MARTIGU-978420 format. One record per residue (C-alpha): residue in one letter; residue number from 0; y, z negated, x negated. Coordinates in Angstrom, 2 decimals. Last residue first. Layout:
N
  resn  resi       py       pz       px
     A   NUM        Y        Z        X
...
***
This chain:
235
  resn  resi       py       pz       px
     N   234    36.38  -203.11   -67.48
     L   233    36.63  -200.27   -64.97
     L   232    38.71  -202.51   -62.68
     N   231    41.13  -203.21   -65.53
     N   230    41.60  -199.46   -66.04
     K   229    42.37  -198.97   -62.35
     R   228    44.95  -201.77   -62.66
     I   227    46.57  -200.00   -65.61
     L   226    46.64  -196.75   -63.62
     I   225    48.35  -198.52   -60.71
     I   224    50.93  -200.09   -63.04
     G   223    51.75  -196.64   -64.42
     S   222    52.12  -195.24   -60.92
     T   221    54.60  -198.00   -60.07
     L   220    56.70  -197.40   -63.19
     F   219    56.62  -193.63   -62.72
     W   218    57.62  -194.04   -59.07
     L   217    60.43  -196.43   -60.01
     M   216    61.70  -193.69   -62.32
     T   215    61.43  -191.26   -59.40
     L   214    63.49  -193.55   -57.20
     P   213    66.17  -193.63   -59.91
     G   212    66.36  -189.81   -59.82
     G   211    65.99  -189.40   -56.05
     I   210    69.30  -191.24   -55.72
     Q   209    70.70  -187.81   -56.62
     S   208    70.50  -187.22   -52.84
     L   207    74.01  -188.69   -52.61
     R   206    75.33  -185.49   -54.20
     F   205    74.43  -183.39   -51.16
     I   204    78.04  -182.96   -49.98
     P   203    78.87  -181.88   -53.54
     F   202    77.62  -178.32   -52.80
     F   201    77.11  -176.29   -56.00
     V   200    75.65  -178.98   -58.27
     S   199    74.59  -180.70   -55.03
     I   198    71.89  -178.03   -54.65
     I   197    70.00  -179.72   -57.47
     G   196    70.28  -183.02   -55.63
     L   195    68.79  -181.40   -52.52
     F   194    65.75  -180.48   -54.62
     I   193    65.84  -184.02   -56.04
     L   192    65.57  -185.50   -52.57
     S   191    62.61  -183.28   -51.71
     G   190    60.87  -184.14   -54.99
     N   189    61.39  -187.85   -54.33
     F   188    59.78  -187.51   -50.90
     F   187    56.82  -185.59   -52.33
     A   186    56.39  -188.28   -55.01
     W   185    56.44  -190.97   -52.31
     Y   184    53.74  -189.05   -50.47
     C   183    51.60  -189.26   -53.61
     V   182    52.23  -192.99   -53.98
     W   181    51.40  -193.55   -50.30
     K   180    48.12  -191.67   -50.67
     P   179    46.90  -193.86   -53.52
     L   178    46.45  -192.07   -56.87
     I   177    43.33  -190.46   -58.32
     G   176    41.90  -189.46   -54.93
     A   175    41.23  -185.88   -56.07
     K   174    43.21  -184.23   -53.26
     L   173    46.02  -186.76   -53.60
     A   172    46.03  -186.37   -57.39
     A   171    46.45  -182.59   -57.02
     W   170    49.38  -183.05   -54.64
     A   169    50.81  -185.78   -56.88
     M   168    50.60  -183.35   -59.80
     F   167    52.41  -180.79   -57.64
     S   166    55.25  -183.11   -56.77
     N   165    55.56  -184.76   -60.17
     G   164    55.75  -181.61   -62.29
     I   163    57.41  -179.06   -59.98
     V   162    60.15  -181.05   -58.21
     I   161    60.21  -183.91   -60.71
     I   160    59.80  -182.52   -64.23
     F   159    60.71  -178.83   -63.79
     L   158    63.52  -179.06   -61.25
     P   157    64.69  -182.47   -62.50
     G   156    65.33  -181.06   -66.00
     I   155    67.18  -177.94   -64.83
     A   154    69.34  -179.41   -62.05
     F   153    71.23  -182.69   -62.37
     N   152    70.40  -183.53   -65.98
     I   151    70.60  -179.96   -67.33
     T   150    73.74  -179.20   -65.33
     M   149    75.29  -182.49   -66.41
     Y   148    74.77  -181.75   -70.10
     H   147    76.21  -178.23   -69.77
     H   146    79.23  -179.53   -67.85
     M   145    79.51  -182.30   -70.44
     K   144    79.75  -179.77   -73.26
     F   143    82.51  -177.80   -71.52
     A   142    84.44  -180.99   -70.65
     A   141    84.05  -182.29   -74.21
     L   140    85.58  -179.09   -75.62
     V   139    88.58  -179.38   -73.30
     Q   138    88.97  -183.09   -74.03
     I   137    88.83  -182.47   -77.79
     Q   136    91.54  -179.82   -77.52
     N   135    93.81  -182.30   -75.73
     I   134    92.98  -185.11   -78.17
     M   133    93.85  -183.04   -81.23
     E   132    96.71  -185.31   -82.38
     P   131    94.27  -188.23   -82.26
     T   130    92.37  -186.79   -85.25
     T   129    90.46  -189.66   -86.85
     T   128    89.69  -191.70   -83.71
     S   127    88.87  -188.89   -81.25
     F   126    87.12  -186.93   -83.99
     S   125    84.63  -189.68   -84.84
     L   124    83.82  -190.57   -81.26
     L   123    83.28  -186.90   -80.44
     E   122    81.01  -186.45   -83.45
     N   121    78.79  -189.27   -82.22
     V   120    78.96  -187.94   -78.66
     F   119    77.83  -184.48   -79.79
     S   118    74.89  -185.75   -81.84
     F   117    73.55  -187.88   -78.96
     H   116    74.17  -185.04   -76.51
     S   115    72.06  -182.71   -78.64
     V   114    69.26  -185.29   -78.78
     F   113    69.65  -185.86   -75.03
     T   112    69.42  -182.14   -74.33
     S   111    66.44  -181.74   -76.66
     V   110    64.61  -184.47   -74.73
     A   109    65.40  -182.98   -71.32
     I   108    64.43  -179.42   -72.32
     P   107    61.28  -180.65   -74.07
     V   106    60.34  -182.61   -70.90
     G   105    61.01  -179.80   -68.43
     I   104    58.90  -177.00   -69.89
     L   103    55.67  -178.85   -70.65
     Y   102    56.15  -181.08   -67.61
     G   101    56.51  -178.12   -65.24
     V   100    53.61  -176.30   -66.89
     L    99    51.52  -179.42   -66.30
     A    98    52.48  -179.38   -62.63
     L    97    51.50  -175.71   -62.31
     S    96    48.07  -176.50   -63.76
     K    95    47.70  -179.56   -61.53
     Q    94    48.47  -177.53   -58.42
     W    93    46.38  -174.53   -59.46
     T    92    43.29  -176.69   -59.22
     K    91    40.36  -177.15   -61.56
     E    90    38.86  -180.40   -60.27
     E    89    38.56  -183.14   -62.89
     I    88    41.87  -184.82   -62.22
     K    87    41.83  -187.38   -65.04
     Q    86    42.84  -184.83   -67.69
     Y    85    45.87  -183.61   -65.73
     L    84    46.76  -187.22   -64.94
     V    83    46.72  -188.00   -68.67
     I    82    48.78  -184.90   -69.48
     G    81    51.42  -185.91   -66.94
     F    80    51.73  -189.43   -68.31
     V    79    52.04  -188.12   -71.87
     L    78    54.78  -185.74   -70.72
     M    77    56.55  -188.59   -68.95
     C    76    56.31  -190.63   -72.16
     S    75    58.55  -188.10   -73.92
     F    74    61.06  -188.51   -71.09
     G    73    61.23  -192.25   -71.64
     I    72    61.42  -192.18   -75.44
     I    71    64.32  -189.71   -75.40
     P    70    65.80  -191.55   -72.41
     L    69    65.90  -194.85   -74.37
     I    68    67.08  -193.45   -77.73
     P    67    70.26  -192.25   -76.00
     I    66    71.36  -195.95   -75.99
     L    65    72.09  -196.31   -79.71
     K    64    75.27  -194.33   -80.39
     V    63    76.93  -195.12   -77.07
     L    62    76.13  -198.81   -77.49
     Q    61    77.82  -198.83   -80.89
     P    60    80.92  -197.04   -79.57
     S    59    81.50  -199.24   -76.50
     E    58    85.24  -199.03   -75.69
     N    57    85.61  -195.60   -77.28
     L    56    83.00  -194.17   -74.92
     H    55    84.71  -195.74   -71.91
     Q    54    87.97  -194.04   -72.90
     L    53    86.22  -190.69   -73.14
     W    52    84.83  -191.18   -69.61
     P    51    88.30  -191.99   -68.29
     E    50    89.64  -188.79   -69.98
     I    49    87.12  -186.57   -68.19
     S    48    89.82  -184.76   -66.21
     K    47    88.86  -183.03   -62.96
     G    46    87.47  -179.50   -62.56
     D    45    85.24  -180.47   -59.63
     F    44    81.92  -180.02   -61.48
     V    43    83.44  -181.86   -64.44
     E    42    84.06  -184.82   -62.13
     P    41    80.31  -185.46   -62.12
     T    40    80.77  -187.22   -65.48
     F    39    77.49  -188.97   -66.16
     L    38    76.45  -192.08   -68.05
     I    37    79.22  -193.72   -70.06
     G    36    80.86  -195.88   -67.40
     K    35    79.64  -199.17   -68.89
     I    34    77.81  -200.20   -65.72
     Q    33    76.43  -196.67   -65.30
     S    32    75.24  -196.56   -68.90
     I    31    73.43  -199.89   -68.59
     L    30    71.72  -198.92   -65.33
     A    29    70.84  -195.35   -66.35
     F    28    69.44  -196.32   -69.76
     S    27    67.47  -199.21   -68.30
     L    26    66.05  -196.93   -65.58
     V    25    65.14  -194.29   -68.18
     C    24    63.37  -196.76   -70.45
     L    23    61.63  -198.75   -67.71
     G    22    60.24  -195.75   -65.87
     A    21    59.00  -193.92   -68.94
     V    20    57.57  -197.11   -70.47
     I    19    55.63  -197.89   -67.28
     G    18    54.31  -194.35   -66.92
     A    17    53.30  -194.11   -70.58
     I    16    51.57  -197.50   -70.47
     G    15    49.58  -196.47   -67.42
     G    14    48.69  -193.09   -68.84
     L    13    47.47  -194.63   -72.09
     K    12    45.50  -197.33   -70.25
     L    11    43.97  -194.77   -67.91
     L    10    43.04  -192.51   -70.80
     H     9    41.55  -195.37   -72.81
     S     8    39.41  -196.47   -69.85
     N     7    38.26  -192.93   -69.16
     I     6    37.29  -192.50   -72.81
     T     5    35.40  -195.79   -72.75
     N     4    33.64  -194.85   -69.52
     N     3    32.64  -191.53   -71.04
     S     2    31.21  -193.31   -74.12
     E     1    29.26  -195.69   -71.91
     M     0    27.67  -192.74   -70.16
***
């Protein structure tokens, strides 16, 4: 019995830490990148020039090279968080199984995308300074790569991690009483916003619903704190 309590305590602590780190890392990345103008380039969906984004990259080269580490760590922790909730929900439900599939697909896609983007931006900085005569060709290539990057970040990753992963895991957690009801309903709300955000790739009128991304990071942070508090109650 004591051994089970110890395992439960360690799981809760691990899940709590993972949720907090996930939320803090991705929120920090988004906030700093947005302030510096190096985060997203939604103009690629409208066929506009990404020259302002390239200029921002050249203004903060060291930051650009280091900051992708934050989302790589953050998204990796989301998978840990999801696995912990899967283990804590003892009932065998299709909701938690589907949610785990969402995390297992979405997190590797998101992490590999940021690793690829990290390599691309480093090469982009190098080429833009050493071969200025090729700036037009570089901008065309960058626009294609950024369209791919934006599609993953606006649609593919959120679909699997937030709409499928978080929403269905929150559904399972609600039935099992693992998380408070309001936290579960918050996850449903975020999932609905993100679904509209995915549609915004094709219909810009819904682009404001991308606020579901930062709200989801706050959800991870809050859920992590709740798991830590549950662990403290067990001890």
